[in-house]
C-alpha positions in Angstrom: 66.9 -56.6 -13.6 66.3 -58.1 -10.0 63.7 -60.9 -9.8 61.7 -61.3 -6.5 60.3 -64.7 -7.3 57.2 -66.6 -5.1 57.9 -67.7 -2.1 57.2 -71.3 -2.0 59.6 -74.2 0.2 57.6 -77.4 -1.0 59.0 -80.1 -3.0 56.1 -80.4 -5.3 55.3 -77.7 -8.2 53.8 -74.4 -7.4 52.0 -74.2 -10.8 50.9 -77.6 -10.2 49.3 -76.9 -6.8 47.4 -73.8 -7.7 45.9 -75.3 -10.6 44.3 -78.2 -8.6 40.2 -77.3 -8.3 39.1 -76.2 -5.2 36.0 -76.6 -3.5 36.4 -73.3 -0.7 38.6 -70.4 0.1 38.7 -68.8 4.0 40.0 -65.8 4.8 41.7 -64.8 7.9 41.8 -61.0 8.4 43.2 -58.6 11.8 41.1 -56.5 13.3 41.6 -53.3 11.2 39.6 -55.7 8.4 41.5 -56.0 5.9 42.9 -59.8 4.5 46.0 -61.0 5.2 45.3 -64.6 4.8 43.5 -67.0 2.4 43.2 -70.3 2.2 42.2 -72.5 -0.9 40.5 -75.7 -0.2 40.1 -78.5 -1.5 38.0 -81.3 -2.1 40.5 -83.8 -0.3 40.4 -81.7 2.8 44.1 -79.8 1.8 44.6 -76.2 2.0 47.2 -73.6 0.5 47.5 -70.7 2.4 48.0 -67.5 0.7 49.9 -64.4 1.9 51.8 -61.0 1.3 55.4 -60.6 2.2 57.1 -57.1 1.6 60.3 -56.3 0.1 62.2 -53.3 -0.4 62.9 -52.3 -3.9 64.5 -48.9 -3.1 64.6 -46.8 -1.1 61.1 -46.1 0.9 59.6 -48.2 -2.0 58.8 -51.7 -1.5 56.3 -54.8 -2.8 54.4 -57.3 -1.8 55.2 -60.8 -3.0 53.3 -63.5 -2.2 53.9 -66.6 0.1 52.5 -70.4 -0.2 52.3 -72.6 2.0 50.3 -76.0 2.8 48.1 -75.9 6.1 45.6 -78.5 7.7 42.8 -77.0 8.9 41.3 -73.6 9.0 42.1 -71.1 11.5 39.5 -70.8 14.3 38.8 -67.2 13.4 38.9 -67.8 9.1 35.0 -67.4 7.9 35.0 -70.5 5.3 33.1 -69.5 1.6 32.4 -71.9 -1.3 34.0 -71.2 -4.2 32.4 -70.9 -8.1 31.1 -74.6 -9.0 33.2 -73.6 -11.8 36.9 -73.2 -9.9 36.4 -77.1 -8.5 37.7 -78.1 -12.0 41.6 -78.1 -13.2 42.5 -74.5 -13.5 44.1 -71.8 -15.6 47.1 -70.6 -13.0 48.4 -66.9 -14.1 51.2 -64.9 -12.2 50.8 -61.0 -11.8 54.0 -59.1 -12.0 54.9 -56.1 -10.8 58.5 -53.9 -12.0 59.3 -51.3 -9.6 62.9 -49.8 -9.2 64.3 -52.4 -11.5 62.5 -55.2 -9.6 59.8 -57.6 -11.3 58.3 -59.3 -8.6 55.5 -62.0 -8.3 52.7 -60.3 -6.7 49.0 -61.8 -7.5 47.7 -64.5 -9.1 44.5 -65.0 -10.9 43.1 -68.6 -10.9 40.7 -69.4 -14.1 37.9 -71.5 -14.6 37.2 -73.4 -17.5 34.1 -70.7 -18.2 36.1 -67.5 -17.6 35.1 -67.1 -13.7 38.4 -65.7 -11.8 39.6 -65.4 -8.0 42.4 -63.3 -8.0 45.0 -62.9 -5.5 47.2 -60.2 -5.0 49.3 -57.8 -2.3 47.3 -55.7 -1.1 47.9 -51.6 -0.9 48.1 -52.2 2.7 51.4 -53.8 3.7 51.3 -57.4 4.3 47.6 -57.2 3.5 45.9 -59.2 0.3 43.3 -57.6 -1.8 40.9 -60.6 -3.1 38.1 -61.4 -5.8 36.0 -63.4 -7.4 35.0 -65.1 -3.7 31.1 -64.6 -3.3 30.9 -62.4 -0.4 33.8 -60.2 -0.4 35.8 -59.9 2.8 36.8 -56.0 1.9 37.2 -53.4 -0.8 39.6 -55.1 -3.4 43.1 -52.5 -3.4 45.5 -54.0 -5.0 48.9 -52.8 -4.2 48.8 -51.3 -7.7 46.4 -50.7 -10.7 45.3 -54.3 -11.9 47.0 -52.7 -15.3 50.5 -52.4 -14.4 50.7 -55.9 -13.6 51.6 -57.9 -16.7 49.6 -61.1 -16.8 51.9 -63.9 -17.0 50.9 -67.8 -18.0 52.1 -70.4 -14.9 52.7 -73.1 -16.6 52.4 -76.5 -15.0 54.9 -78.9 -15.0 53.6 -81.8 -15.9 49.8 -84.0 -15.4 47.9 -82.5 -12.7 46.6 -85.8 -11.6 51.2 -85.9 -10.5 50.8 -83.5 -8.5 47.8 -84.8 -6.3 49.2 -88.0 -5.5 52.2 -86.9 -3.7 
C-alpha cells in the first residue's frame, strides 16, 4: 500500500507541534467562502498553518493531504477567534487516515482537550479546501472529503516531552 504522509519540512516533531496548547485560530477563506487555510495560534505568538494539498491516487481520483508550516503573523484577511479554554493545555492528537485506491493518506487531525473538547481539521469536499469543526463560530459548513466514519483515527505520538518542543 502507498502512503501519503502529512507534509512537514521543519526540524521539530509535527506531533509535538500539534500537541501544544492553543489560544486562537485564524481562518482564511477564498471568495467562494470555503476555508483554504487555518492557523493554530499559541500563547507565545507562534502559528502553525494548515492547508490541504491534492494528490492523484488513481485515474480521475485524488485525495487531500494536510500540509503544515510555521507562520509569524496572521494574514490580513484572516478572521481570528478564540478557542475553547480547555484547548489551552497540552492536547491529545490523532491523525485521520483515509484509504483510497490502494493508498493510505494522512488527511486530517483531531486536537482533543483534557475535558473531551475536540477540534477537527480535515481535507474538505472541495479540492484544496478544509473542513473545520470545534470552533466557536464555524467559517462554513463542516464537509470533509469523505464521511468521518470512513477515516481511521490513529494516535499521533509525541517524540518526547512537550517542553522540549516549546524551547526550540
